[in-house]
C-alpha positions as CSV (number, residue, x, y, z in Angstrom):
1,X,161.1,-8.1,52.9
2,X,163.5,-7.6,55.8
3,X,163.5,-4.4,57.9
4,X,166.3,-3.4,60.1
5,X,166.1,-0.1,62.1
6,X,164.2,1.5,64.8
7,X,161.0,0.3,63.3
8,X,162.1,-3.3,63.0
9,X,159.7,-5.9,64.1
10,X,162.5,-8.4,64.7
11,X,163.7,-8.7,68.4
12,X,167.4,-8.1,68.8
13,X,167.9,-11.6,70.2
14,X,166.4,-13.1,67.0
15,X,168.7,-11.0,64.9
16,X,171.8,-11.9,66.9
17,X,170.9,-15.6,66.9
18,X,170.5,-15.6,63.1
19,X,173.8,-13.8,62.7
20,X,175.7,-16.2,65.0
21,X,174.5,-19.2,63.0
22,X,175.2,-17.7,59.6
23,X,178.2,-18.5,57.5
24,X,177.2,-16.8,54.2
25,X,179.3,-14.0,52.9
26,X,177.1,-13.1,50.0
27,X,173.5,-12.8,48.8
28,X,171.8,-11.9,45.5
29,X,172.8,-8.5,44.1
30,X,170.3,-5.7,43.6
31,X,169.5,-4.5,40.1
32,X,168.6,-1.0,39.0
33,X,166.7,-0.9,35.7
34,X,166.5,2.1,33.5
35,X,163.0,2.0,32.0
36,X,162.0,3.9,28.9
37,X,158.2,4.2,28.8
38,X,158.2,1.0,31.0
39,X,160.6,-1.0,28.8
40,X,164.0,-2.0,30.3
41,X,166.8,-0.3,28.4
42,X,169.8,-0.7,30.8
43,X,170.6,-2.7,33.9
44,X,173.0,-1.8,36.7
45,X,174.1,-4.4,39.3
46,X,174.7,-3.2,42.8
47,X,176.2,-4.6,46.0
48,X,175.5,-3.2,49.5
49,X,176.4,-4.0,53.1
50,X,175.2,-2.8,56.5
51,X,177.5,-3.0,59.5
52,X,177.6,-1.9,63.1
53,X,180.6,-0.1,64.6
54,X,182.1,-3.4,65.8
55,X,182.3,-4.5,62.1
56,X,179.6,-7.1,62.3
57,X,177.7,-7.5,59.0
58,X,174.0,-7.2,59.6
59,X,172.5,-7.1,56.1
60,X,174.0,-7.7,52.6
61,X,173.2,-7.7,48.9
62,X,176.0,-9.2,46.8
63,X,179.3,-9.8,48.8
64,X,180.5,-7.7,51.8
65,X,184.0,-8.7,50.8
66,X,183.9,-6.8,47.5
67,X,186.9,-4.4,47.5
68,X,186.9,-1.0,45.7
69,X,188.2,2.5,46.3
70,X,186.2,4.5,48.8
71,X,186.9,7.7,46.8
72,X,185.3,10.9,48.2
73,X,183.2,9.0,50.8
74,X,186.6,9.0,52.7
75,X,186.4,12.8,53.2
76,X,184.7,12.8,56.7
77,X,187.6,10.6,57.9
78,X,190.3,12.7,56.3
79,X,188.8,15.6,58.3
80,X,189.8,13.8,61.5
81,X,193.2,15.2,60.9
82,X,191.6,18.6,61.5
83,X,189.4,17.7,64.5
84,X,192.0,15.7,66.3
85,X,194.9,18.2,66.2
86,X,193.4,21.4,67.6
87,X,193.5,23.0,64.1
88,X,189.9,24.1,64.4
89,X,190.5,25.9,67.6
90,X,193.9,27.3,66.6
91,X,192.4,29.1,63.6
92,X,188.9,29.6,65.0
93,X,187.3,27.6,62.3
94,X,183.6,26.9,62.4
95,X,181.4,23.9,61.8
96,X,180.6,25.4,58.4
97,X,184.3,25.3,57.6
98,X,184.4,21.7,58.7
99,X,181.5,20.8,56.5
100,X,183.2,22.2,53.4
101,X,186.2,20.0,54.3
102,X,184.0,17.0,54.0
103,X,182.4,18.1,50.8
104,X,182.3,17.3,47.1
105,X,180.9,20.7,46.4
106,X,179.6,22.5,43.3
107,X,182.1,25.3,43.2
108,X,179.5,28.0,43.9
109,X,180.6,31.4,45.1
110,X,179.4,30.6,48.7
111,X,181.2,27.3,48.8
112,X,184.5,28.7,47.2
113,X,184.4,31.5,49.7
114,X,184.1,29.0,52.6
115,X,187.2,27.3,51.4
116,X,189.0,30.6,51.1
117,X,188.0,31.4,54.6
118,X,189.9,28.3,55.9
119,X,193.1,29.3,54.0
120,X,192.8,32.9,55.1
121,X,192.5,32.1,58.8
122,X,195.4,29.7,58.5
123,X,197.5,32.4,56.6
124,X,197.9,30.2,53.5
125,X,197.7,31.4,50.0
126,X,195.1,29.8,47.6
127,X,198.1,29.0,45.3
128,X,199.1,26.3,47.8
129,X,196.1,24.2,46.8
130,X,197.3,21.4,44.6
131,X,193.8,20.2,43.4
132,X,193.2,21.0,39.7
133,X,191.4,24.0,38.3
134,X,188.1,22.6,37.0
135,X,187.4,23.0,33.3
136,X,185.8,26.4,32.6
137,X,186.7,27.7,36.0
138,X,189.3,30.2,37.2
139,X,190.6,28.9,40.5
140,X,191.3,25.6,42.4
141,X,189.0,27.0,45.1
142,X,186.2,25.9,42.7
143,X,187.3,22.3,42.6
144,X,184.9,20.0,44.4
145,X,187.7,18.7,46.6
146,X,189.2,22.1,47.6
147,X,187.7,22.0,51.1
148,X,189.4,18.7,51.8
149,X,192.7,20.1,50.5
150,X,192.3,23.3,52.6
151,X,191.8,21.3,55.7
152,X,195.0,19.2,55.1
153,X,196.9,22.4,54.5
154,X,195.6,24.0,57.7
155,X,196.8,21.0,59.7
156,X,200.2,21.2,58.1
157,X,200.4,24.9,58.9
158,X,199.3,24.3,62.5
159,X,201.9,21.5,63.0
160,X,204.7,23.2,61.0
161,X,204.6,20.3,58.5
162,X,205.6,20.9,54.8
163,X,202.9,22.5,52.8
164,X,204.3,21.8,49.3
165,X,204.2,18.0,49.9
166,X,200.8,17.8,51.7
167,X,199.5,15.3,49.2
168,X,202.5,12.9,49.5
169,X,201.9,9.7,51.5
170,X,205.1,10.4,53.3
171,X,203.8,13.8,54.6
172,X,202.8,13.6,58.3
173,X,199.2,14.7,57.6
174,X,198.7,11.7,55.3
175,X,200.3,9.4,57.8
176,X,198.0,10.8,60.5
177,X,194.9,10.2,58.3
178,X,196.0,6.6,57.6
179,X,196.6,6.0,61.3
180,X,193.1,7.2,62.1
181,X,191.6,4.9,59.5
182,X,193.6,1.9,60.8
183,X,192.5,2.7,64.4
184,X,188.8,2.7,63.4
185,X,189.1,-0.4,61.4
186,X,191.4,-2.2,64.0
187,X,193.9,-3.2,61.4
188,X,197.5,-2.2,60.4
189,X,197.5,0.8,58.2
190,X,200.0,-0.7,55.8
191,X,197.4,-3.3,54.8
192,X,195.3,-0.6,53.2
193,X,196.0,-0.2,49.5
194,X,196.3,3.4,48.5
195,X,196.1,5.2,45.2
196,X,195.8,8.8,44.0
197,X,192.2,10.1,43.7
198,X,191.5,12.4,40.7
199,X,192.3,15.5,42.9
200,X,195.7,14.1,43.8
201,X,195.0,13.2,47.4
202,X,195.4,9.5,48.6
203,X,192.3,7.3,48.7
204,X,192.1,3.7,49.7
205,X,190.7,0.4,48.5
206,X,188.5,-1.3,51.1
207,X,185.9,-4.0,51.4
208,X,182.3,-2.9,51.5
209,X,182.1,-4.0,55.1
210,X,185.0,-1.8,56.1
211,X,183.3,1.2,54.5
212,X,180.1,0.4,56.3
213,X,182.0,0.0,59.5
214,X,183.6,3.4,59.1
215,X,180.2,5.0,58.6
216,X,178.8,3.1,61.7
217,X,181.6,4.7,63.7
218,X,180.9,8.1,62.2
219,X,177.2,7.9,63.2
220,X,177.7,6.2,66.6
221,X,178.2,9.3,68.7
222,X,181.0,7.5,70.7
223,X,183.9,9.5,69.2
224,X,183.9,13.3,69.9
225,X,186.0,14.1,66.9
226,X,183.6,12.1,64.6
227,X,180.6,13.5,66.4
228,X,181.7,17.1,65.6
229,X,182.1,16.1,61.9
230,X,178.6,14.7,61.8
231,X,177.2,17.8,63.4
232,X,179.0,20.0,60.9
233,X,177.7,17.9,57.9
234,X,174.1,17.6,59.1
235,X,173.8,21.2,60.3
236,X,175.3,22.6,57.0
237,X,174.3,20.0,54.4
238,X,174.4,22.7,51.7
239,X,178.2,22.8,52.1
240,X,178.5,19.0,51.6
241,X,177.2,18.9,48.1
242,X,174.9,21.8,47.2
243,X,171.3,22.4,46.3
244,X,169.9,19.5,44.3
245,X,172.8,17.2,45.4
246,X,171.8,13.8,46.8
247,X,173.8,14.1,50.1
248,X,172.5,17.6,50.8
249,X,168.9,16.7,50.1
250,X,169.0,13.4,52.1
251,X,170.5,15.1,55.1
252,X,168.0,18.0,54.9
253,X,165.0,15.8,54.6
254,X,166.1,13.4,57.4
255,X,166.8,16.3,59.7
256,X,170.0,15.1,61.2
257,X,169.1,11.4,61.5
258,X,171.3,10.4,58.6
259,X,174.8,11.4,57.5
260,X,175.6,10.9,53.9
261,X,178.6,11.1,51.5
262,X,178.9,10.1,47.9
263,X,182.0,8.9,46.1
264,X,182.8,8.6,42.4
265,X,182.4,5.3,40.5
266,X,179.1,4.3,42.2
267,X,180.1,4.7,45.9
268,X,177.5,5.9,48.4
269,X,177.9,5.6,52.2
270,X,175.3,6.6,54.8
271,X,175.3,6.4,58.6
272,X,172.3,6.3,60.9
273,X,173.1,8.9,63.6
274,X,172.9,7.7,67.1
275,X,172.3,4.1,66.1
276,X,175.9,3.2,65.2
277,X,174.9,1.6,61.8
278,X,176.5,2.2,58.5
279,X,175.5,1.4,54.9
280,X,177.9,1.1,52.0
281,X,176.8,0.8,48.4
282,X,178.8,0.0,45.2
283,X,177.3,0.1,41.7
284,X,179.5,-2.3,39.8
285,X,179.6,-0.2,36.6
286,X,180.1,3.0,38.5
287,X,176.8,4.6,37.6
288,X,175.9,7.7,39.6
289,X,172.1,7.5,38.9
290,X,171.9,3.9,40.1
291,X,173.6,4.5,43.5
292,X,171.0,7.2,44.3
293,X,168.1,4.9,43.3
294,X,169.3,2.0,45.3
295,X,170.1,4.2,48.3
296,X,166.5,5.4,48.4
297,X,165.2,1.9,48.0
298,X,167.3,0.5,50.8
299,X,166.8,3.3,53.2
300,X,163.1,2.9,52.9
301,X,163.4,-0.9,53.2
302,X,165.3,-0.5,56.5
303,X,163.0,2.1,57.9
304,X,165.8,4.7,57.9
305,X,163.6,7.1,56.0
306,X,159.8,7.5,55.8
307,X,157.8,6.7,52.7
308,X,157.2,10.5,52.4
309,X,160.9,11.2,52.3
310,X,161.5,8.3,49.9
311,X,158.9,9.7,47.6
312,X,160.4,13.2,47.7
313,X,163.9,11.8,46.9
314,X,162.5,9.5,44.1
315,X,160.9,12.5,42.4
316,X,164.3,14.1,42.1
317,X,166.6,11.1,41.6
318,X,164.5,8.3,40.1
319,X,162.2,10.1,37.6
320,X,164.8,11.2,35.0
321,X,162.4,12.6,32.4
322,X,158.8,12.2,31.2
323,X,159.9,9.1,29.4
324,X,162.5,7.6,31.6
325,X,162.6,6.4,35.2
326,X,164.6,4.1,37.4
327,X,163.3,0.9,39.1
328,X,165.2,-1.0,41.9
329,X,164.8,-4.8,42.1
330,X,165.9,-6.8,45.1
331,X,166.6,-6.1,48.7
332,X,169.0,-6.5,51.5
333,X,169.2,-10.0,53.1
334,X,170.0,-10.9,56.7
335,X,173.0,-13.2,57.2
């Protein structure tokens, strides 16, 4: 088993030498097995990549060149439109407001009120939200992406950009977000393939190494706007998902050492705060349960969480019932 983190027994010089000589772009995939009373019932295949903020691939399972939509794991970077334009200061928004902008929340009263607070301070009516009203709910404020939408609207209000087209790729707020992504990835923005997420906002297709690089930047502490986003998410993890949500529980238990954001269709991204390292996970069949299981497994392997934290998370996310549990087979490999 290979460990990479603050507890690694490998000298940095050895790691760098091995990386320099390596030419592989892939390694065996990880599998997550659903066991029913110890018998395999289903198998999920998973790919994962660890990068630093220079985009160097440190560890892989599967291929780091696999491309897929980043989905809601993009939200902390969409929030850059807010932190980089003075919108927070203009409307006296707090870190708690910023955390809900990065969230895929549960639509609780507390979370919906936080979204309303953003709109109220920016003098925007809730009817301006173009995210759908969730089934069985009464307001778009309860949609799990409403915080992100409120942040985009607040930027448009602050800059006198059109509110009614804030989701269009031609709107300046979406161009600003794309430019921020391109800057972090050191590539032309037009090379990123965009599509509408389920909430109507643009999301982008990226290689796993690009996602991991973004989260390495997020966690590096070298960018003041990103550092504020990390602080908001880790100080207010309950806003980011909610009680019982994986991102919330992981950030609570790691006490600010990890920043975590899930995305639909089997996406999970995590950054190691202060270390400038990012992990991106893709479950090939899109399973939610499998991404949490493999995240726990890999974080423990790399020494990013303690065995005690891993056990606590496994109790909630790997033991599905008295008769079913998840088992992860495989590990990250060094290039």
